[in-house]
CHARMM internal coordinates of N, CA and C (Angstrom, degrees):
IC EDIT
DIST 1 N 1 CA 1.4441
DIST 1 CA 1 C 1.5297
ANGL 1 N 1 CA 1 C 111.27
DIST 1 C 2 N 1.3234
ANGL 1 CA 1 C 2 N 116.85
DIHE 1 N 1 CA 1 C 2 N -41.09
DIST 2 N 2 CA 1.4563
ANGL 1 C 2 N 2 CA 119.48
DIHE 1 CA 1 C 2 N 2 CA -176.19
DIST 2 CA 2 C 1.5258
ANGL 2 N 2 CA 2 C 111.97
DIHE 1 C 2 N 2 CA 2 C -59.78
DIST 2 C 3 N 1.3291
ANGL 2 CA 2 C 3 N 117.95
DIHE 2 N 2 CA 2 C 3 N -39.90
DIST 3 N 3 CA 1.4652
ANGL 2 C 3 N 3 CA 119.09
DIHE 2 CA 2 C 3 N 3 CA -177.78
DIST 3 CA 3 C 1.5220
ANGL 3 N 3 CA 3 C 111.00
DIHE 2 C 3 N 3 CA 3 C -66.56
DIST 3 C 4 N 1.3367
ANGL 3 CA 3 C 4 N 118.55
DIHE 3 N 3 CA 3 C 4 N -30.03
DIST 4 N 4 CA 1.4635
ANGL 3 C 4 N 4 CA 120.75
DIHE 3 CA 3 C 4 N 4 CA 176.40
DIST 4 CA 4 C 1.5224
ANGL 4 N 4 CA 4 C 111.07
DIHE 3 C 4 N 4 CA 4 C -66.39
DIST 4 C 5 N 1.3187
ANGL 4 CA 4 C 5 N 116.69
DIHE 4 N 4 CA 4 C 5 N -43.76
DIST 5 N 5 CA 1.4638
ANGL 4 C 5 N 5 CA 121.45
DIHE 4 CA 4 C 5 N 5 CA 178.84
DIST 5 CA 5 C 1.5204
ANGL 5 N 5 CA 5 C 109.77
DIHE 4 C 5 N 5 CA 5 C -67.71
DIST 5 C 6 N 1.3235
ANGL 5 CA 5 C 6 N 117.04
DIHE 5 N 5 CA 5 C 6 N -44.16
DIST 6 N 6 CA 1.4633
ANGL 5 C 6 N 6 CA 121.76
DIHE 5 CA 5 C 6 N 6 CA -178.86
DIST 6 CA 6 C 1.5286
ANGL 6 N 6 CA 6 C 111.77
DIHE 5 C 6 N 6 CA 6 C -61.74
DIST 6 C 7 N 1.3324
ANGL 6 CA 6 C 7 N 117.18
DIHE 6 N 6 CA 6 C 7 N -34.63
DIST 7 N 7 CA 1.4590
ANGL 6 C 7 N 7 CA 120.57
DIHE 6 CA 6 C 7 N 7 CA -178.19
DIST 7 CA 7 C 1.5281
ANGL 7 N 7 CA 7 C 112.44
DIHE 6 C 7 N 7 CA 7 C -87.97
DIST 7 C 8 N 1.3348
ANGL 7 CA 7 C 8 N 116.91
DIHE 7 N 7 CA 7 C 8 N -1.67
DIST 8 N 8 CA 1.4598
ANGL 7 C 8 N 8 CA 120.53
DIHE 7 CA 7 C 8 N 8 CA 176.74
DIST 8 CA 8 C 1.5111
ANGL 8 N 8 CA 8 C 114.75
DIHE 7 C 8 N 8 CA 8 C 83.52
DIST 8 C 9 N 1.3338
ANGL 8 CA 8 C 9 N 116.81
DIHE 8 N 8 CA 8 C 9 N 20.86
DIST 9 N 9 CA 1.4598
ANGL 8 C 9 N 9 CA 121.22
DIHE 8 CA 8 C 9 N 9 CA -179.59
DIST 9 CA 9 C 1.5227
ANGL 9 N 9 CA 9 C 113.10
DIHE 8 C 9 N 9 CA 9 C -104.90
DIST 9 C 10 N 1.3325
ANGL 9 CA 9 C 10 N 116.50
DIHE 9 N 9 CA 9 C 10 N -0.37
DIST 10 N 10 CA 1.4651
ANGL 9 C 10 N 10 CA 121.18
DIHE 9 CA 9 C 10 N 10 CA 178.78
DIST 10 CA 10 C 1.5299
ANGL 10 N 10 CA 10 C 107.84
DIHE 9 C 10 N 10 CA 10 C -151.42
DIST 10 C 11 N 1.3264
ANGL 10 CA 10 C 11 N 115.00
DIHE 10 N 10 CA 10 C 11 N 161.49
DIST 11 N 11 CA 1.4566
ANGL 10 C 11 N 11 CA 120.51
DIHE 10 CA 10 C 11 N 11 CA 178.06
DIST 11 CA 11 C 1.5306
ANGL 11 N 11 CA 11 C 109.41
DIHE 10 C 11 N 11 CA 11 C -110.48
DIST 11 C 12 N 1.2956
ANGL 11 CA 11 C 12 N 116.01
DIHE 11 N 11 CA 11 C 12 N 157.76
DIST 12 N 12 CA 1.4655
ANGL 11 C 12 N 12 CA 121.74
DIHE 11 CA 11 C 12 N 12 CA -178.71
DIST 12 CA 12 C 1.5216
ANGL 12 N 12 CA 12 C 109.18
DIHE 11 C 12 N 12 CA 12 C -96.01
DIST 12 C 13 N 1.3139
ANGL 12 CA 12 C 13 N 116.91
DIHE 12 N 12 CA 12 C 13 N 70.15
DIST 13 N 13 CA 1.4625
ANGL 12 C 13 N 13 CA 118.99
DIHE 12 CA 12 C 13 N 13 CA -173.84
DIST 13 CA 13 C 1.5292
ANGL 13 N 13 CA 13 C 113.90
DIHE 12 C 13 N 13 CA 13 C -93.71
DIST 13 C 14 N 1.3101
ANGL 13 CA 13 C 14 N 119.11
DIHE 13 N 13 CA 13 C 14 N -24.42
DIST 14 N 14 CA 1.4613
ANGL 13 C 14 N 14 CA 120.28
DIHE 13 CA 13 C 14 N 14 CA -175.27
DIST 14 CA 14 C 1.5128
ANGL 14 N 14 CA 14 C 114.14
DIHE 13 C 14 N 14 CA 14 C -106.80
DIST 14 C 15 N 1.3056
ANGL 14 CA 14 C 15 N 117.60
DIHE 14 N 14 CA 14 C 15 N -10.46
DIST 15 N 15 CA 1.4577
ANGL 14 C 15 N 15 CA 119.58
DIHE 14 CA 14 C 15 N 15 CA -175.40
DIST 15 CA 15 C 1.5218
ANGL 15 N 15 CA 15 C 109.60
DIHE 14 C 15 N 15 CA 15 C -142.00
DIST 15 C 16 N 1.3175
ANGL 15 CA 15 C 16 N 117.04
DIHE 15 N 15 CA 15 C 16 N 118.57
DIST 16 N 16 CA 1.4642
ANGL 15 C 16 N 16 CA 121.42
DIHE 15 CA 15 C 16 N 16 CA -177.45
DIST 16 CA 16 C 1.5188
ANGL 16 N 16 CA 16 C 113.94
DIHE 15 C 16 N 16 CA 16 C -66.86
DIST 16 C 17 N 1.3239
ANGL 16 CA 16 C 17 N 118.01
DIHE 16 N 16 CA 16 C 17 N -15.40
DIST 17 N 17 CA 1.4683
ANGL 16 C 17 N 17 CA 118.79
DIHE 16 CA 16 C 17 N 17 CA -178.81
DIST 17 CA 17 C 1.5272
ANGL 17 N 17 CA 17 C 112.04
DIHE 16 C 17 N 17 CA 17 C -68.43
DIST 17 C 18 N 1.3316
ANGL 17 CA 17 C 18 N 117.66
DIHE 17 N 17 CA 17 C 18 N -13.45
DIST 18 N 18 CA 1.4545
ANGL 17 C 18 N 18 CA 121.36
DIHE 17 CA 17 C 18 N 18 CA 178.92
DIST 18 CA 18 C 1.5217
ANGL 18 N 18 CA 18 C 113.15
DIHE 17 C 18 N 18 CA 18 C -101.08
DIST 18 C 19 N 1.3089
ANGL 18 CA 18 C 19 N 118.48
DIHE 18 N 18 CA 18 C 19 N 1.27
DIST 19 N 19 CA 1.4724
ANGL 18 C 19 N 19 CA 121.34
DIHE 18 CA 18 C 19 N 19 CA -178.45
DIST 19 CA 19 C 1.5262
ANGL 19 N 19 CA 19 C 112.13
DIHE 18 C 19 N 19 CA 19 C -60.47
DIST 19 C 20 N 1.3197
ANGL 19 CA 19 C 20 N 117.81
DIHE 19 N 19 CA 19 C 20 N -42.77
DIST 20 N 20 CA 1.4679
ANGL 19 C 20 N 20 CA 120.91
DIHE 19 CA 19 C 20 N 20 CA 179.57
DIST 20 CA 20 C 1.5215
ANGL 20 N 20 CA 20 C 110.76
DIHE 19 C 20 N 20 CA 20 C -65.74
DIST 20 C 21 N 1.3260
ANGL 20 CA 20 C 21 N 116.55
DIHE 20 N 20 CA 20 C 21 N -37.31
DIST 21 N 21 CA 1.4653
ANGL 20 C 21 N 21 CA 121.00
DIHE 20 CA 20 C 21 N 21 CA 178.94
DIST 21 CA 21 C 1.5290
ANGL 21 N 21 CA 21 C 109.45
DIHE 20 C 21 N 21 CA 21 C -66.96
DIST 21 C 22 N 1.3343
ANGL 21 CA 21 C 22 N 117.45
DIHE 21 N 21 CA 21 C 22 N -39.84
DIST 22 N 22 CA 1.4637
ANGL 21 C 22 N 22 CA 121.09
DIHE 21 CA 21 C 22 N 22 CA 177.50
DIST 22 CA 22 C 1.5319
ANGL 22 N 22 CA 22 C 110.46
DIHE 21 C 22 N 22 CA 22 C -64.24
DIST 22 C 23 N 1.3060
ANGL 22 CA 22 C 23 N 117.33
DIHE 22 N 22 CA 22 C 23 N -42.07
DIST 23 N 23 CA 1.4651
ANGL 22 C 23 N 23 CA 120.85
DIHE 22 CA 22 C 23 N 23 CA 177.80
DIST 23 CA 23 C 1.5306
ANGL 23 N 23 CA 23 C 111.02
DIHE 22 C 23 N 23 CA 23 C -61.01
DIST 23 C 24 N 1.3178
ANGL 23 CA 23 C 24 N 115.93
DIHE 23 N 23 CA 23 C 24 N -39.31
DIST 24 N 24 CA 1.4680
ANGL 23 C 24 N 24 CA 120.71
DIHE 23 CA 23 C 24 N 24 CA 177.41
DIST 24 CA 24 C 1.5317
ANGL 24 N 24 CA 24 C 110.29
DIHE 23 C 24 N 24 CA 24 C -62.71
DIST 24 C 25 N 1.3214
ANGL 24 CA 24 C 25 N 117.12
DIHE 24 N 24 CA 24 C 25 N -44.80
DIST 25 N 25 CA 1.4710
ANGL 24 C 25 N 25 CA 120.96
DIHE 24 CA 24 C 25 N 25 CA 179.51
DIST 25 CA 25 C 1.5270
ANGL 25 N 25 CA 25 C 110.76
DIHE 24 C 25 N 25 CA 25 C -61.91
DIST 25 C 26 N 1.3287
ANGL 25 CA 25 C 26 N 116.94
DIHE 25 N 25 CA 25 C 26 N -40.90
DIST 26 N 26 CA 1.4663
ANGL 25 C 26 N 26 CA 120.31
DIHE 25 CA 25 C 26 N 26 CA 177.75
DIST 26 CA 26 C 1.5232
ANGL 26 N 26 CA 26 C 110.65
DIHE 25 C 26 N 26 CA 26 C -63.90
DIST 26 C 27 N 1.3076
ANGL 26 CA 26 C 27 N 116.19
DIHE 26 N 26 CA 26 C 27 N -46.10
DIST 27 N 27 CA 1.4625
ANGL 26 C 27 N 27 CA 121.26
DIHE 26 CA 26 C 27 N 27 CA -178.47
DIST 27 CA 27 C 1.5282
ANGL 27 N 27 CA 27 C 111.41
DIHE 26 C 27 N 27 CA 27 C -62.26
DIST 27 C 28 N 1.3259
ANGL 27 CA 27 C 28 N 116.60
DIHE 27 N 27 CA 27 C 28 N -39.52
DIST 28 N 28 CA 1.4651
ANGL 27 C 28 N 28 CA 122.07
DIHE 27 CA 27 C 28 N 28 CA -178.85
DIST 28 CA 28 C 1.5308
ANGL 28 N 28 CA 28 C 112.51
DIHE 27 C 28 N 28 CA 28 C -86.63
DIST 28 C 29 N 1.3434
ANGL 28 CA 28 C 29 N 116.51
DIHE 28 N 28 CA 28 C 29 N -1.70
DIST 29 N 29 CA 1.4711
ANGL 28 C 29 N 29 CA 123.24
DIHE 28 CA 28 C 29 N 29 CA 178.34
DIST 29 CA 29 C 1.5317
ANGL 29 N 29 CA 29 C 112.01
DIHE 28 C 29 N 29 CA 29 C 56.71
DIST 29 C 30 N 1.3288
ANGL 29 CA 29 C 30 N 115.08
DIHE 29 N 29 CA 29 C 30 N 51.34
DIST 30 N 30 CA 1.4617
ANGL 29 C 30 N 30 CA 121.14
DIHE 29 CA 29 C 30 N 30 CA 179.45
DIST 30 CA 30 C 1.5240
ANGL 30 N 30 CA 30 C 110.69
DIHE 29 C 30 N 30 CA 30 C -94.11
DIST 30 C 31 N 1.3054
ANGL 30 CA 30 C 31 N 115.95
DIHE 30 N 30 CA 30 C 31 N 149.85
DIST 31 N 31 CA 1.4613
ANGL 30 C 31 N 31 CA 122.01
DIHE 30 CA 30 C 31 N 31 CA 174.30
DIST 31 CA 31 C 1.5073
ANGL 31 N 31 CA 31 C 112.67
DIHE 30 C 31 N 31 CA 31 C 53.86
DIST 31 C 32 N 1.3318
ANGL 31 CA 31 C 32 N 116.34
DIHE 31 N 31 CA 31 C 32 N -128.04
DIST 32 N 32 CA 1.4645
ANGL 31 C 32 N 32 CA 121.22
DIHE 31 CA 31 C 32 N 32 CA -177.10
DIST 32 CA 32 C 1.5206
ANGL 32 N 32 CA 32 C 112.63
DIHE 31 C 32 N 32 CA 32 C -65.09
DIST 32 C 33 N 1.3262
ANGL 32 CA 32 C 33 N 118.09
DIHE 32 N 32 CA 32 C 33 N -18.31
DIST 33 N 33 CA 1.4600
ANGL 32 C 33 N 33 CA 121.86
DIHE 32 CA 32 C 33 N 33 CA -179.60
DIST 33 CA 33 C 1.5299
ANGL 33 N 33 CA 33 C 111.40
DIHE 32 C 33 N 33 CA 33 C -85.19
DIST 33 C 34 N 1.3140
ANGL 33 CA 33 C 34 N 118.31
DIHE 33 N 33 CA 33 C 34 N -1.89
DIST 34 N 34 CA 1.4490
ANGL 33 C 34 N 34 CA 122.05
DIHE 33 CA 33 C 34 N 34 CA -176.62
DIST 34 CA 34 C 1.5178
ANGL 34 N 34 CA 34 C 115.64
DIHE 33 C 34 N 34 CA 34 C -86.83
DIST 34 C 35 N 1.3059
ANGL 34 CA 34 C 35 N 116.66
DIHE 34 N 34 CA 34 C 35 N -4.05
DIST 35 N 35 CA 1.4629
ANGL 34 C 35 N 35 CA 119.81
DIHE 34 CA 34 C 35 N 35 CA -178.88
DIST 35 CA 35 C 1.5241
ANGL 35 N 35 CA 35 C 110.83
DIHE 34 C 35 N 35 CA 35 C -82.33
DIST 35 C 36 N 1.3200
ANGL 35 CA 35 C 36 N 116.00
DIHE 35 N 35 CA 35 C 36 N 155.61
DIST 36 N 36 CA 1.4634
ANGL 35 C 36 N 36 CA 120.09
DIHE 35 CA 35 C 36 N 36 CA 179.54
DIST 36 CA 36 C 1.5270
ANGL 36 N 36 CA 36 C 111.19
DIHE 35 C 36 N 36 CA 36 C -58.23
DIST 36 C 37 N 1.3157
ANGL 36 CA 36 C 37 N 116.74
DIHE 36 N 36 CA 36 C 37 N -36.59
DIST 37 N 37 CA 1.4575
ANGL 36 C 37 N 37 CA 121.39
DIHE 36 CA 36 C 37 N 37 CA 179.58
DIST 37 CA 37 C 1.5293
ANGL 37 N 37 CA 37 C 108.37
DIHE 36 C 37 N 37 CA 37 C -121.34
DIST 37 C 38 N 1.3162
ANGL 37 CA 37 C 38 N 116.52
DIHE 37 N 37 CA 37 C 38 N 77.15
DIST 38 N 38 CA 1.4613
ANGL 37 C 38 N 38 CA 121.42
DIHE 37 CA 37 C 38 N 38 CA -179.56
DIST 38 CA 38 C 1.5217
ANGL 38 N 38 CA 38 C 109.68
DIHE 37 C 38 N 38 CA 38 C -74.06
DIST 38 C 39 N 1.3235
ANGL 38 CA 38 C 39 N 116.18
DIHE 38 N 38 CA 38 C 39 N 129.30
DIST 39 N 39 CA 1.4610
ANGL 38 C 39 N 39 CA 122.13
DIHE 38 CA 38 C 39 N 39 CA 179.35
DIST 39 CA 39 C 1.5199
ANGL 39 N 39 CA 39 C 107.98
DIHE 38 C 39 N 39 CA 39 C -116.05
DIST 39 C 40 N 1.3048
ANGL 39 CA 39 C 40 N 115.91
DIHE 39 N 39 CA 39 C 40 N 122.30
DIST 40 N 40 CA 1.4607
ANGL 39 C 40 N 40 CA 121.01
DIHE 39 CA 39 C 40 N 40 CA 177.16
DIST 40 CA 40 C 1.5326
ANGL 40 N 40 CA 40 C 108.03
DIHE 39 C 40 N 40 CA 40 C -64.00
DIST 40 C 41 N 1.3309
ANGL 40 CA 40 C 41 N 118.91
DIHE 40 N 40 CA 40 C 41 N 125.44
DIST 41 N 41 CA 1.4644
ANGL 40 C 41 N 41 CA 121.35
DIHE 40 CA 40 C 41 N 41 CA -178.59
DIST 41 CA 41 C 1.5245
ANGL 41 N 41 CA 41 C 113.52
DIHE 40 C 41 N 41 CA 41 C -55.85
DIST 41 C 42 N 1.3424
ANGL 41 CA 41 C 42 N 117.07
DIHE 41 N 41 CA 41 C 42 N -31.70
DIST 42 N 42 CA 1.4710
ANGL 41 C 42 N 42 CA 119.25
DIHE 41 CA 41 C 42 N 42 CA 179.11
DIST 42 CA 42 C 1.5245
ANGL 42 N 42 CA 42 C 110.36
DIHE 41 C 42 N 42 CA 42 C -65.02
DIST 42 C 43 N 1.3092
ANGL 42 CA 42 C 43 N 118.01
DIHE 42 N 42 CA 42 C 43 N -41.40
DIST 43 N 43 CA 1.4703
ANGL 42 C 43 N 43 CA 121.70
DIHE 42 CA 42 C 43 N 43 CA 178.86
DIST 43 CA 43 C 1.5165
ANGL 43 N 43 CA 43 C 110.40
DIHE 42 C 43 N 43 CA 43 C -67.81
DIST 43 C 44 N 1.3214
ANGL 43 CA 43 C 44 N 117.00
DIHE 43 N 43 CA 43 C 44 N -40.15
DIST 44 N 44 CA 1.4647
ANGL 43 C 44 N 44 CA 121.51
DIHE 43 CA 43 C 44 N 44 CA 179.94
DIST 44 CA 44 C 1.5313
ANGL 44 N 44 CA 44 C 110.68
DIHE 43 C 44 N 44 CA 44 C -61.99
DIST 44 C 45 N 1.3352
ANGL 44 CA 44 C 45 N 116.49
DIHE 44 N 44 CA 44 C 45 N -43.94
DIST 45 N 45 CA 1.4680
ANGL 44 C 45 N 45 CA 120.02
DIHE 44 CA 44 C 45 N 45 CA 179.97
DIST 45 CA 45 C 1.5205
ANGL 45 N 45 CA 45 C 111.99
DIHE 44 C 45 N 45 CA 45 C -65.09
DIST 45 C 46 N 1.3309
ANGL 45 CA 45 C 46 N 117.41
DIHE 45 N 45 CA 45 C 46 N -38.56
DIST 46 N 46 CA 1.4773
ANGL 45 C 46 N 46 CA 119.58
DIHE 45 CA 45 C 46 N 46 CA 178.10
DIST 46 CA 46 C 1.5086
ANGL 46 N 46 CA 46 C 110.96
DIHE 45 C 46 N 46 CA 46 C -62.42
DIST 46 C 47 N 1.3144
ANGL 46 CA 46 C 47 N 117.69
DIHE 46 N 46 CA 46 C 47 N -36.83
DIST 47 N 47 CA 1.4621
ANGL 46 C 47 N 47 CA 121.95
DIHE 46 CA 46 C 47 N 47 CA 179.89
DIST 47 CA 47 C 1.5130
ANGL 47 N 47 CA 47 C 112.75
DIHE 46 C 47 N 47 CA 47 C -72.46
DIST 47 C 48 N 1.3334
ANGL 47 CA 47 C 48 N 117.28
DIHE 47 N 47 CA 47 C 48 N -23.85
DIST 48 N 48 CA 1.4585
ANGL 47 C 48 N 48 CA 121.45
DIHE 47 CA 47 C 48 N 48 CA -177.84
DIST 48 CA 48 C 1.5201
ANGL 48 N 48 CA 48 C 111.86
DIHE 47 C 48 N 48 CA 48 C -83.53
DIST 48 C 49 N 1.3145
ANGL 48 CA 48 C 49 N 118.03
DIHE 48 N 48 CA 48 C 49 N -20.33
DIST 49 N 49 CA 1.4568
ANGL 48 C 49 N 49 CA 120.43
DIHE 48 CA 48 C 49 N 49 CA -172.98
DIST 49 CA 49 C 1.4594
ANGL 49 N 49 CA 49 C 111.05
DIHE 48 C 49 N 49 CA 49 C -91.87
END
COOR INIT
IC SEED 1 N 1 CA 1 C
IC BUILD
């Protein structure tokens, strides 16, 4: 699981131990965080419901 979050292909929504890894992925603009307009999937889902 950690490598998915670290590479920007998953979010750390269920386990706080991956929050720092997610922040690193965002900072380094990896995976889904690499787009000019990165949208957190959690925010997107809240807007859809």
